[in-house]
Structure formats: C-alpha cells, structure tokens
BAROKE-372995 format. One record per residue (C-alpha): x, y, z. Coordinates in steps of 0.2 Angstrom, whole numbers, padded with zeros to 4 digits, always signed. Example, Ala and Ser with C-alpha at 12.3 -4.5 7.8 and 13.67 -1.06 7.14 Angstrom:
+0062-0022+0039+0068-0005+0036
% end
This chain:
+0088+1027+0488+0071+1036+0487+0072+1040+0505+0089+1047+0504+0083+1059+0489+0068+1065+0500+0080+1069+0514+0092+1079+0502+0077+1088+0495+0071+1092+0512+0088+1098+0517+0088+1109+0502+0072+1117+0506+0077+1119+0524+0093+1128+0518+0083+1139+0506+0071+1143+0520+0085+1148+0532+0093+1158+0518+0077+1168+0515+0075+1171+0534+0093+1177+0534+0090+1189+0520+0074+1195+0529+0083+1199+0545+0097+1208+0535+0084+1219+0526+0075+1222+0542+0091+1228+0550+0098+1238+0536+0083+1247+0529+0079+1256+0546+0097+1261+0547+0097+1268+0529+0081+1277+0532+0088+1284+0548+0103+1291+0538+0091+1300+0526+0088+1319+0527+0072+1322+0537+0060+1326+0523+0066+1311+0513+0065+1300+0528+0046+1305+0530+0043+1301+0512+0051+1284+0513+0041+1280+0529+0025+1286+0521+0028+1275+0505+0032+1260+0516+0016+1262+0525+0006+1263+0509+0015+1248+0502+0011+1238+0518-0007+1243+0517-0007+1239+0498-0012+1257+0495+0003+1262+0485-0002+1263+0466+0013+1255+0459+0006+1252+0441+0000+1270+0440+0017+1276+0445+0026+1265+0433+0015+1271+0419+0019+1289+0423+0037+1285+0424+0037+1275+0407+0027+1290+0399+0040+1302+0405+0055+1291+0399+0046+1289+0382+0044+1308+0381+0062+1312+0386+0068+1299+0373+0057+1307+0359+0062+1325+0364+0081+1320+0364+0079+1311+0347+0071+1327+0340+0084+1338+0347+0098+1326+0340+0089+1326+0323+0088+1345+0323+0106+1347+0327+0111+1335+0313+0100+1344+0301+0108+1361+0306+0125+1354+0305+0121+1347+0287+0115+1364+0282+0130+1373+0289+0142+1362+0280+0134+1365+0263
% end
C-alpha cells in the first residue's frame, strides 16, 4: 500500500506541475495581448513596469506605502466632510 500512496502523491504533484505550467502559458499569451490593446502611453508604462519587476527594481513596498497613505488620507477627509455635513444639518434643524 505505501508504494501506491507514493504513486498517487507523485501523480498529484505532476498534475499540479502541469496545471502551473498551463496557467503560465495562458498568462504569457494573454498578457501581451492585453498590453497590445492598451493605448500607446499606457502600453509603454506597463512595459516599463514589467521590466522593472523582472529586474527587481520596482519598489513595491514604497509604492504600497504611498497608496495606503493616500487611502487613509482620503478616508479621514471623507469622514471629516461627513461629520461636518451632519453637524450642519443638526444646526439647521434646530
């Protein structure tokens, strides 16, 4: 029985490997098609970012921090506006 289990596990890993390869092939064919359909300026930006990613020169952490900071600022600004609007409505109702 142990030999049969080993074969099943090997089969599962082979299947998983084949699936990963299939996904890679799909990405490698679809991504260039999507890039080709982008406007020229956008296409150039996407290609530049892909080259930076390939060279490990794209600062993802820094960019995420900037994006998170902007989201937090937007959230805080929105909350302040909502609170000011509620306060104004309360004063108008009195």
